[in-house]
N, C-alpha and C positions, 0 to 999 in steps of 0.2 A: 744329661745331654740332651735328649729329645726336647725337653722344655726349652732349653737355651735354644737351639736352633729352631724351635717354634717361635719363641720372642724375637728371635734375630730376622726371620723371614716370613713368618705367618700370622703374625699379630697384628691387632688393629695399629698399634704404634707405628711396626714396620711398615703397614700400608701407606701410613701417612708419609713416613720419612720418603719410601719409595716415589710417592707423588711429589714430594718437594724435589728429591733428584730428578725426577722426569721433567719438570717444569724448568728446573735450573739448567738442565742439558739442552732443552729445545730453545729456552730463551739465550744461551750462549750461541747457538747455533745460527741465529739471526743476525748476530754480529760478526760470526766468522763468515757468513754467507756476505755480509755488506762489505768486508775487506778484503777476502778471498775468493768470493765467488761460490756458487751453487754446487758445482762438483765438490770443492772442498768441505763444505757443509755437510754435504752428505758421506762423504768418507770418512769423516771424522765424528760425524753423530748420525744422521739419519738412517745410514745403511751399515753403521757398524756391528759388529756380533754383541757388544756388550750392551748397545742400545735393544737390541733384539733380546736379549736375556733379561734386560729390564721388564720389558713389556710382558715377557712372557711371566716373570716373577708377580706382577701386577694381577695378571688374569689368575695364576694360581692363588695368589692371596685373596682375591675377590670370593672365589669358590670358597675356600676353606671359610671366610667369615661370613658368608651368606649361610653356611652350615651352622656354624657356631651361634649366630646370633636367631637362627629358627625363622628365617623370614618367610617359611612357607606357612606359618602359622597364620589363622584367622586374624584380619585386621591389619597384616603385614605383607600381604600378598601382592600389592600394587606397589609395595617398595621393592620386594622381589623381583616384579616385572621389570622394571627400570634398571635395577641392578643387572640382571640377566640381558638385558639389552646391550649392555657393554663388551659382555662376551661374544655376543653376535657380530658386531662391530669389530671386534678382536679378529674373529675367524674370517669373516669378509676380507678385513685388511691382510690377513695373512696369504687368501688366496689370491689376492690383486697382486700381492708382492712376489709370490713364488710361482703362479701358475701364468697369471697374465702377462700381458706385453703391450707394448704401445709404440707407435712410430708415426712417420707423417708419408704421405702419399701425395707426388707433384705431378700434374699433368696440365699438359698445354692443350689449348683449344683445338679440336680434330684428333686428339691423341688419346691413347689408351694404356693403362698400367696394370698389371698383375701383382704387383709386388709392393710393400711398404720399407722404407727406412726406419731401422730401428732407431727407439730414444736411446739406448744404451749404447756404450762405445766397445768395441769387441777390437782385440788384435787377431787379424786373421793370417794366415801362413798357408801358402801353397808352395809344395816342393816336388821337383820333376827331376828326375834323372832316368835317360832313356826312355823306356815306355813306362816306367813307374812314376805315379801321381799319387800325392797323400795331401790332404787338407786338415787343418786343426785350427780350433779357434777358442778365444780366452776371453770371457767378460771382464773389463778392466773397470775402475772406478780410483783415477788417479787424482791427486790434489797438488795444492801448492805446498801445503805444510804436513803432509803424511805420505811420504813416497814409500810405497810397498814394493819391494824387490820381488821378482819373480822369474822362473825360468820354465819355459814351455820345451818339451822334447817331441821331435817329429820321428818316429821309427821310420827307417828305409832299409831296404836290401842292401844298400852300399854301406849303412851306417847310420847312427843317429845325427839328426839336425838340432842343433840347440840355439833358442833363441833366449836370450838372458837381458833382464832389465838392467840397463846402465845410469839412465837420468831421466827426468821429467822437467820440461821448462813450461811455464805457463806464459802464454802472451807471447809467443817465438816467432820469429820471422826467418826465412831462408838467407843463406848469406854464402857466397863464394869465397874461397880462400886459393891464394896460388900454392901450388905444391908440385914439386919437381918430380914427386913419385904419383903425382894424381893422375886424372883421366881428362879427356876434352869433355867440356860441359857446355851445353846450350843455356842461355837466358831467353824465356820466352815469355810472352803474354797471351793467355789465353781467354776467351770471353764465350759465354754460353747463355742464352736468353736472358740477356742483359745483365750477367752478372761476370765480371773479369776479375781476374788474378794473375800474380808474376810466378812463374816456375822455373827450378832448374833442372835440366835433365842431362844425366851424364853418360858416358858412353857405356853400350850393352845393357842400360835399362830402358824401362817404358814406363808410362804412367797411363792410366785410364781415367778418360773425364767425359762424363755423358756418353756412354756406350762407345766413345772412340777410343783407340789405342794410338798413343804416338810413342815410337821407338827412336832410339839413335844407335845405330851400328849394332843392331840387335838382330842374331842369325837364328833365333828360334820361330816357330812356326806362331803366327797370330791369327786368331778368328775373329770375323766380323769387321765392322768399320775401323780402317787402321790409315795412319800416315808412318811410312817407315823413312826417316831421315838417315843419312849415311854421308860418309865422306870419300871422297875418290879424286885423285891427283889433287891434292891440296884444297879440293872444293866442297860445297856442302851442296846436297841434294837431297831430292825426296820423291818419294812415289806413292800415291793414294790410290787406293781401290774404288774411290769415288770421285766425280767429275769436280776440279777445285776452280775457282773463280780468284783470280789474282787482280788486286788492286796496288798500284804505285802511291805512296802517301805522299810522294813530290807534287806529281801531276794530276791526281786522281784517275787515271786512265786503268781501264779493267780489262783483262785478258782472261778468256775462258781456257782452262788448262784439262786436258783429256785423262782419263782415268787410266791406270796400270801404266803410266810412261813416267820416265825420268825426266825431273824438271829442276833447274837450278833454286835453291833456297837461299833468296835474297832478303837481306836485313831491312828493317824500316818499309815492309812490304805487307799487305794485310791478305791473308788467304782463307777463304771462304770454304767450308765443307759442311753443307747441310745448315746445322743451327750453330756449328761451332766457328769461332774465327780465331785465326792464328797469326802471331808476328814474333818474327825473330828480332831481340833486341840487340844480344851479343854472343860472342863465341870466346871461349877461353881455351885454349890448348891443353894445358895442364893446370888442373884445380881439384878442389874437394867441396864438396856441400855439406854445411853442418847447419845446425840450429843455433840461433843466439837469441836473448831475451830482447825485445824491442820497448822503447818507451810507448806507454798506452797513447798518450797524446802526441806522439811524434807524426807530423803530417795527418792528423786527425785518422791515422790509420790503425785499426785494431789488428792485432796478430792473432794467431792461433795457438793452441797447444802442441807441444811438440814431445814425442815419446821416442826416447834414443835407446836404441838396442844393439846387443853385440850380437852377430849371427856367426854361427860355428858350424863348419862341416868339411869332412874330408880333411881334418887338421890344417884348415884355413879358418879365418876368422875376418869380419868387416863390421866397421860401424855403421849403422843405418839411422837416419833421423826421418821419423814418420810424424806427418802433419795432421792434425785432425782431432777427433774428440766426440763428446756425445752431441749426437743430431746432426753430425757433419757426415756427407757423404765420404766413404772411405776411397781412398785412391791408391791402387797398387805400384809399390816400386818394386823393381826386379834388382836380385845381387846373385852374381856367377860366383860360384866358389868350387873350381874345378869343373868336374862334368855335372855340378847339381846347381840347379837354378832355384832360387828361394824368391818367391813373391810375397811380400809383406804390406799389410795395409792397417791403419789403425783409424776407428770412426764407426761410423753405423753400418750395420751391414743389411745387405738386401734380403728380406723375410717374403718368401713368396704367400699370396692367398690363393684359395681356391675359386677364385673368379675374378673378373677383370671390371675396370670401371673406365668408362668412356666419356670426354669433356665434349659437351656440344657447344658450350656457351658458357662464359664468365660474365655476369653482370653486376656492376657496380653503381649504386644509387647516391647522390649526394644532397647533402642538405641545399635549398636555394641559394644561389650566388655565392657559394662556397665550395671549397675543394675537400671539406670535411666528409668522410662519408657517413651516410645515413645507414645505407646495409648493403650487403653483398653476397651474391649467391651463385651456386654452380649448377646448371642444368646438366644433368650427366645420366647415362645409359648404364643400367647394370647389366652386365653379360655374365651368365653362369651356364656353361654349354653342360656340364655335367647334370643340372636340376633342369636344363632347358627354359632357361628364363633370360628374357632380354625386354627390360622395363626403363622406362624412363624414371627419374626422381630429381627433385630440387633439394638442393643441401643450401642451407643457409645458417644464419647464427641463432642459436635455440630451435632449429629443426634439423634433425639429424638422418641419416640413413642407416639400418640397422639389416643385417644379413649373415647369416650364420655364426652368430656369436660377435661379429665384428660390428662397429659402431662407426660411423663417418660423420667428422665435424667441420664445419667451415671454420678454417683457421687464419688463414692469410692468402696472398694472391702475388703473382709476379709484379714487378713494377710497370710493365708495360700493359698489365690487366688483360693480358692473353691466356694466362695460365692461374691454375688455382692449386692451393696447398691444403690439403684436407688432412687433419690429424685422425689418427685410427687408433682405437684400442680394442683389444682382446680380453675382457674381464670376467671371469667366472665368480669373482666375489662381490659383484655389482648387486646381485639380489639378495644376498646375505646380509651385506650391509645396509640395505634400505630396509629389510625387516629390523634389523637393529635400530635404525631411525624410527621407524613406526611404533615400536616397542617403547624406545625412549620417551619420545614426545607423548604418547597417550598415558605412559606409566607415571610420567611427572606430573601432567596437569589433573589426571585422574586422583592421583595420591593427595592433591591439595583439598579434594573435597571427602576424601576419607575421615570419618569421624574419629578413628584411632591413630591418626598420622600426628606427627610432632607439631606440623603447621597448625591443625585444630587445636590441639593439646595447649599450644602457646597461647590461642585465641581465649579459651576457658581461663587459662591463668591470668591474662591481662584483663579478664572483666572482673575476676575477684579482687585484683589488684586496684582497678579503678575505684571498686565499691569500699574498699578500705580507704582510698584517698578521699573520697567523698564524705566518710564519716569523719575525717579530720577537720573538716569545715572550708567552707566557700563564701565569698562575698564579691561585691562589684567595684570596678575601678571605670571612672568615665574619663575618656580621652579623646580629644579633637581628631579628626582624620582628614588631613590636608595631603592633597597629592598634586604636584606641579610638574606635568611631564611635557613641557612646550618644546619644540626643537629648537636646536641651536642654531645661533646666527652669526655669521661673520660680521664684524663690525664694518659700516660703511667705510671706505678707504678710496680716495681719488679725488680727481680734481671735481669740484663743486659743479661746473657746467656739465661735464660729461656724466657726473651721477645724476644729476636732473633730467639730463635727456634719457638715461636708460630706465630711471623710475618712472617715464612719463609711459612707457608701454602699458598698453591697458592689459590689466590681470584677466578679465572675461576673454578677451579676445587671443591672449598669450596661452589660455587653457584649451582654447579651440586649436590653436597652432600645436600644442602639446599631443594632441590625439591623432594627429597625422602620422602615418606609418613610414617606418625607415626599416632597412635591412643592415644588420650589424655584419660583422668581419665573418661570424662563423654562420651567416646566412639564416638567422632566426630575425622573423618580421616582429617589430615592437612598436609600441608609440614612441614618439620623441620624447614623452614626458619620462618613460623608463629610462631611454637612452641617457638624457641630461642629469638625471637623478644617480646613475652611475658614474659619469663625467665627473659630477660635483663630489661624488664619494671619494675618488680617487684623488682628484687634483685637490679639493679644499677640504676634505674630509669634513664637510657641513652638507647640509641641504637646502641652506639658504645664502645669500651673498648679496651684499648692501640692501638687506631687507626684501629683497625680492622673491617673489615665486619661482621654483626652478624653470617654469615654461616661460616666464619673463626673461630669464638668463639666457635660455635656448634661443628665444626669437631676437634679443637683442645681440647674440653673439653671431647669430646668422646676419643680420642686417645692419648692425654697428659694430663691425669688429675692431675698427680703429679704436672707438672709445673704449672696448674691454680690454683693449692691449693695454691701457694705461691704467686698470683697476687691480687693486690689490688682492687677488683671490687665489693664488697660488701658493700652496701650505710649503714653508721652510723650516725646518727643526733643526737642520745641523748647524752648530755654531760656526764651523770653518766655512761652510756654504755661504753664510750670512755675511762673513768678513769678505769672502770673494766679491760677494756680488753689491759690497758695500752698504748694506742695511743694517739697521739698529738691531742691537743684539737682543732687545725685548720685543722686536716686530715678528708677528707671526706669518705674515703674509708678504708676498712681492707680487708685482706686476709682471705681465708678460715682457714689456719693453725693458724692463729692469736687467733682463738677462742678456741685452744686448748694448756694445758699448758705443755711446752716443756719438761719438767721433767718426769711428771705423764701421760702425753697424755690424762688427764680428760679435760672434757667439761667444759669450764669456766664459761658459763651461766648456768649450772644445777641447782645449788641451787636457782638461781633467777627463772628461769622459773617455776621449781617445786611451788616455793612459789605463783608466780602470777596464776597458773592454780588451784591451790586449793582455791582460794578466788572466791566468785561469781561475776559475771561479774559486776553488780553494785558496788561491794566494790573495784573492781581493780582501781588504780591510774594512774596516765600518765606514770610512769616509768613501771609499770607491763604491761600495753598495749604495750609500746615500745620493752619490752623482748620478749612477745608472737609474734609479728611481725618479728622482727628480727631472732629469731629461726624458724618461717617458713621460711623466706627468706634463712636462712643457709640450710634447709632440702631440699629446692628445689635445691640450688646448689650442694648439696650432691647428689641428685636423678640424676642430670646431671651427676657428676662425675662417678658414678656406672652405668650409662647406664639405670636406671630403668624408665626414662622418654622417653627412645627412643624405643618405642613400633613398632618395625619394622616388625615383622616377623607374618602373618597371620597363626592361628591354621586352620589345614586342617578339613573339616566335622565338625565344631563346629557350633551349632544352633545360637549361639548369635555372630558369626564372631567376636571372641576376637583375638586381637593382643598381642603378648608377646614381652617381650624385650629379648634380648641375653642371661642373666641369666637365666630368667624364661623359656625360650624355651629349654635350657639345662636340664631343670628337669622336664618339663611338656610335652613336645613333644614327639613322638617315637622315638625310638633310631636312626633309619634311617634319619628322619629328623632333628633331632639335630645334628647328625653327619655332615649332608649337611651343615647346619647353620654354624656349628663350623668352618667348614672348609671356607666359604665365608668370615666370618669375621677375619679368621686368614690371609687368602689370600690377604684381603683389607689393614689390618693392615700394613702386611708385604710390600705391594706395596706403601702404604703412606710412611712408614718408609725409604724405599728407595728413593721415591721422593723427600723427604726431604734433601737427601745427594746429588742427581743428578739433581735435579731441572727438571727431565723429568716426567711428571705426566700422561704419556698415559696409562703405566700399571695399575695405580691406578684408571683410568677413566674406564678401561674395568672392572676391579675387583668391581668398583661400578656398573656397569650396571648388573653385576650377582645379587647383590641385590634387583635392581628395578625390575629386570625380575622375581623374586621368588615374589615379591609383586604382581605383574600383573597377574601372574600364579594363584595365591592361594587367592587374595584378590579380585576377581572380582566382588564378590556380592556387596561389599561396596565401593571399590575404584572409586574416581573421574575423570571424563575424564581428558586427559593431557591439554586440554585448560582451564578447570577450575583450575588445579594445577596452570600453568603459570600464570593465571589472579590472583591468591591469592599471588603469590609471587612476580608480578608486583604491586599490590595494597599494599604490605607490604613495597615494595621500596619507592613508593610515598611518604607516611606519610604525606597524602595531608590535613588534617585537623590540624595537628599541624603547619606546614607551613602556612595555612590561617591565623592563629592567628595575624602574623606580617603583612601581606597583607592587612587585613581589618582595624586593628589599624592604621597602615600608612595613608591609604586612609581616615579615618575618621578623623583622627587629622589634616591632610591637609586641607581637606573639611571644618573643624569648625574653623580652623584659618582664611580660606579665607572668610567664612560667616559672623564671627565677624569683620572681617577687613571691609567687604562690609557695613556692618551696621553702623560702627563708623566713616568711610570714604567711603561716597558714591561714590565720584571720579574715585576710584580705578576700573581698568578694570581687571576683572576676568575671563570673559567667558572661555577663552582658557584652564588655569589650571583647572579651574572647569570640562570641557570636558574632559581633558586628565583623571584626577582623576576618574571621573564618568565612563570612559570606563575601567580603572582599576579595578573597583568595578564590572562591567559586566564580566570581565575576571575573576575575583575570584569567583563570582557566578556560571559560567559556569563549572570553576574547582571543585566547590563544589557539583554542579548536579552530575557531572561525578564521583564523589567519592561516593557519595550515593548510585547510580546506581551499580557502580563497588561493594561496601559493599554488596548491596542487593543480586547481582549475586553469589559471594563468599560464603556468610552466607546461602542462601536460602530460606532467609526470608526477610520481611520489615525491614529497618533499624532504628527500634525504639522500640526493644524489652526490652531494659535494659536501665540503666541508662545514659551510655555513649552515645548509640545511641540517646536517646531520645534528649539529649543536642546538638547533631551535627545536628539533624534534627529541632530542634528549632532554632539553628543559621541559617540553609537554610530558614525557615520561616521568620525570622526578615530580611533576606537581601533581599527575595522577596517583602515583605511589603514595606521596603524601596525605592526599584526600582520601586514600583507600584505607590507609593504617592509622588516621589520625583522631579516630572517634574518642573524644574525652581525652584527649592527649595533645594539648596545644605546644609541648615542645617539640613534637614531631612535625607538626605544620610550621613551626617557625624554622625548622631546619630545612623544610622544603622551600619555603619561600627565598630565604637567603640564599639557598645553593642554586634554585632556578635564576635567582638574579645573578648571581655570579657567571653561570654558564650562557645565559644571554649577554651578560657584559664581555665576556671572552668572543662570543660570536661578533662582536661589533669592532673588534680591534682591527688595526689596520691591514692586518696578515691574512684576515678573513675577507674573501669577497662574495658578497650576498648576491651578484649577478646571476640572473636565470640563464642558463645555456640550454643547447641541445645536448643529448643523450648520444654517447657513441655506441655503435650497434649493439656490443656484447651486454648494455646495460637494459636494454630493452626485453626485460623478461619477467613475468609474474612471479617467477621464484624469487629474483632479486627483491622485489616488493616486500614478500614474506621475511626472506632473510635478513635484509637491512632493517627492517622496522622491528624485529625482535631483538636483533643485537643492540640498536642502538638506545632501543626501550630500556633494555637490561642496564644500561650506563645510568639512567637515571634513579633506578631502585639501588644500585651497588653505591651509587656516589650518594644517596640520602642514607643508606645504612653507615657508610663512612662519617658522615658528618654527625649522625646520632651517636655513634661511637665516640667521637671527639667530645661531644656535650657531656657524655657519661663520663670520662675522665676528666672534665673540668668540673664535674659535682665531685670527684674524688679529691680535686684539690682545694675546693672550698668546704669540704665536709670538717666538721667539728663535733666534739663531744654532747653539745646541745642540739645539733640537728642531725646526728646520724641516723636515727631510726627515718626521718623523713627522705634524708638524702639516699639511703640504702634502697628504700622503697621505689624511690625515682629512678635509680640506677637499675633494678630489676625490670621496672616498666620499660624504661627505653631499650634495655638489652634484648626484651623478649620482643618488642615491636622490630628491633634491630635484626634479630634472626627472621622475623616473619618476611620483612624486607628482603633481606639478602637470599633468601630462600627463592622468593619470587624471582629476583635479580639472576640467580644462579640458573633456574629452569629458563629463564628467557634466553641466556646468553648460550646455553648448552644446545637448546633445540634450534637456536637461530642459527648458530656457528654449523651444525650438521645440515641444515637446511641449504645454508651456503654451499655445502657439498654437494649437495644434489644439483644445486643451480650450476656449479662449476662442470660436474659431471655431464650435464644436460645441454651445456654450452659449448664446451670443447674437450669433454671425455676424460675428465681426470677430476675425483672428488677431492682428492687431498695432495696438494704438491709441495706442503710445507712454505707456502708463501709466508714471508714475516708478519703479514696480517693475521692469517689465519693461525699462524703459529702462536701470536700473542694473545689470540684469542683462547687459544688452548690453554695457555699458561695462567690466564685470569681464571678460566673453568677449574684448573688443577689447585690454585691457591684458595678460591673461595670453597672448594670442596673439603680443602683441608680445615679452613676457618670453621665450616658448620659441622665437620665431624669431630672438632676439639672435645666436644662436650662427652664423648664416649671413650677417652683416654684419662685413666686415673692422674690426679696432680695436674692435669693441664686443662681442667674443667670449670675454672673458676671464671667468674664474670669480669674481673680486671684482664687476665689474659685474652679472653675472648675480645673484648672492647679492643685493645691493643692490635690485635692480629685484624680485627674486622676494619680498624680505621686503616692500617697500613697496607692491607690488601689492595686498597682502592688504587695504589700507585702502579699496579698490574694494569688497570682501566687506563690509567693516565698513559701509559707506555704504548697500550694497544692502540688507544686513539691519536694521541699526539706525537709520540716517539716515532711508532712506524710511517705515521704520515709524512712527517716532517723530518726524521732522522736517518731512516733506513729505506734502502732501495727495494722495490717490489711492487708487483701489478696494482696496489691499492693507493699507492701513495699519490699526494696532493701536491708535494713540493717540487718544484722545477728550479734545478739548478742548485745552489748551495743551500745548505738547511738553514733554517729558522734560528738565530743564536737563542740560547736557553734565557729566558727573562729572568731577571735578578729576583724578582718575586719568589720564583720557586725555591730558590735557596733560603729566603726567608721563612718561608712556610714550613721547609724541612725543620729547621732549627725551632721554629715555633713548636711543630708537632712533638719533636723530640724533649724539649723542655716541659711542655705539658706531659708527658708520659713520666717523666723523672718526679716532677712535683707530684703527680697522681700515686705513684708507686709508694709514696709514704704512708697513705691511708688505706692501702689495698687490703690490708687484713682485716678492718673495719667492714668494708661493703662488699667482702667478698662473700660468694656464694656460688652454688654449682649453676652453669648455664644450661 
């Protein structure tokens, strides 16, 4: 019996089963969160008791297996170290979950706060009867698909008060229904610190909002700031204990109303009490307030959750709808049952802290010429009377305030920028978790160097195999290496005279024009060369048009827009759009003028774009999306023709360092400045016009230098150095990463052919061609490294901050992994080249944007650089492992009786290389993921929040941990199963990178609007993989061996 229980719960097989269940559970939770919200995912999975039990079983199982495999013995102690690290992380997470708490602190400038609003939601109950008062609270985690009924009892001398769960409505709104047995109800709108909402207040009830109590015919004593509304002789009146300002919304006249006096409460009149604004909208003499679900897209109004409860006291009961939830300030509603008054609230509760924070100033900095925040900070004073402390601090992103176990982080701010929102955490588990992270990182990396580790053992086995393979024989095959990687060019299309004119723009002068600086819409200062490269990438999907250099295109669009409007350079792919525009089905490009009716000059796409944009994103079909995208491209072209994108001129003495286009400068700059700019542009246009006739560009170059001097004189605060400018133009011209696609693909295919030829015919001599192609791979890798370094310098941040950058970095890590593990193994390097080529190819698809952008404030962290670099590097190693496994399965397919020995040896070699590759990948993604937790904790105070990206990274870790540990399970330690698992496991990486980024909601998502459709090649790829597995399984018994 004990053995059966041991096998079920504490064996290594059970461990792997638990890991798979763990991975499946959290993966499912990400889809639950996407469809039903974070609260539902927490209620069903993350905070559920069964999930806690699963984690506890994993911890106990780990301890038992550490003892069972005697990892304390010499040679295994480093393995023991990083496995024990997971126990530290488990204990730290437990302390965080059960002892720690978190919330937010909202402070206005000049204000002070000594409490936080809890992150968790509570049902709060206050009961009063005569002189007796009782308080009770219950933490709640309610969701859309798992309603947990409950009943809370509050004992009183006069009898128990029972609050019973009745219903829970997600995304609910308040509504009033007429009821002959109902009570008088007020409909009001209240606003506080820029946030407004509608409320309903029934007779004998009150609500509390921002420390102000608003009551209606309420006869109980109210403490603090209050507005008492009451009926008298059929009219509505109010008394406030503070002075009120009244403003008529009809004629905007204002009147000051004295405190503690009766005043008429009029509809459509604004009453201001301190920071609180109040407007009476309607009055219903007999009605009932109830909660009802609302459409989330209705009037763009998102509702809040509603908890419906039945309150019972003294033989009476009443239904109450409580609006609120996690992270929302609780607002009390009052119920009168006989002589008992019950106040109820659902939402965050106020948790006092043993000190207070005063906000002196909130500062927000923006990128030059943009509304995008560059950074924001709170200048505060820490006031601790008990400790005798009154000390100023600055809190900003990645720079926190710590005091008495509490940590304050800059989280957000009020819309009027006069208040700050600080996230607050009290977490005794942080230190324990950090110890676990440190032990994990040290143990994993140190174990790679351990001579008795599995990683080193595999290295010895590989060297032995390569010696055996060398004994079989080798010879040389000579191949010609030809690499053509010229940039693609859109065919010259358009009227001959216009084409000749546009081709007359001098290339050398155009490149000087391309070095002029512009400010983009996000505030980044960059050369025109960069801007036109981005424009052509979007509009034409080409980097040359009419055979012209991109700078010639930019100059021509600026000074000869009429001619360019007749050129066919706007990419049109959708066949229906081609029909609408009246262009040939086989034509790929259209001119700007072809989008306008020649008779009416009306925009041809106007009715289609109107119809498409009126639809919800989820309802837009393929044609709608094509119309919207083409319309965007057309607007970009229009902004080039009108010069709106060419923001060339810095505004003098502008606090935000805004640059203006020529047209905007004429309207927004002082008369003397606008006149000077007008003269510069006129002079330059005239000089270029003359140069087009005479081919003498000296005067044009001199006129261009005037514009450059103006920029350098008035834009010194934000202008990059000359070296930086030239480096960016140089980087654009190299087009490194798109050229590397062919280089890596060519090298990979050649090596793949050589490797298979060697396996099938051992007498072939392939050493020389293998060395030549390997050298080519090293050259490509060196160019790749140079390109990354140059992009880092040009952008000013590490080149893995968006989808495109992370892809080119993954390709770099893939090639690095291949070069590290490809010694005497051309098959490995072949897989490396093909995979790197594929990754770079995907990076240059139309939905990947290579544009260099500014960073949002939270991404300006050294922790981010380390975290993202390790995570994305792991994708390269894991991807290479998947491709090696696929090649190993192909070897199973081609295995025959005659080549069985050679194929078996090759499969073992690939499998051992694969395992070493996956080991590195697993280490990188594990350490990188937990370093991301450190970054998150140091940035906003939560090192694990079950965001879909971090959750799927955890899923990947769990799945690859299962793959690596398969060798320890009897009957599951064969090479065939290992390679199937290693290949299939990469699907978790694909989901982590693409699925989360483009299909799930979360902090890490790159997607905007509707998700990218699943490409058809994905289905073909899955079908191919399944077919290879089936075909390979026929020969699995021949190539089988222990992994």
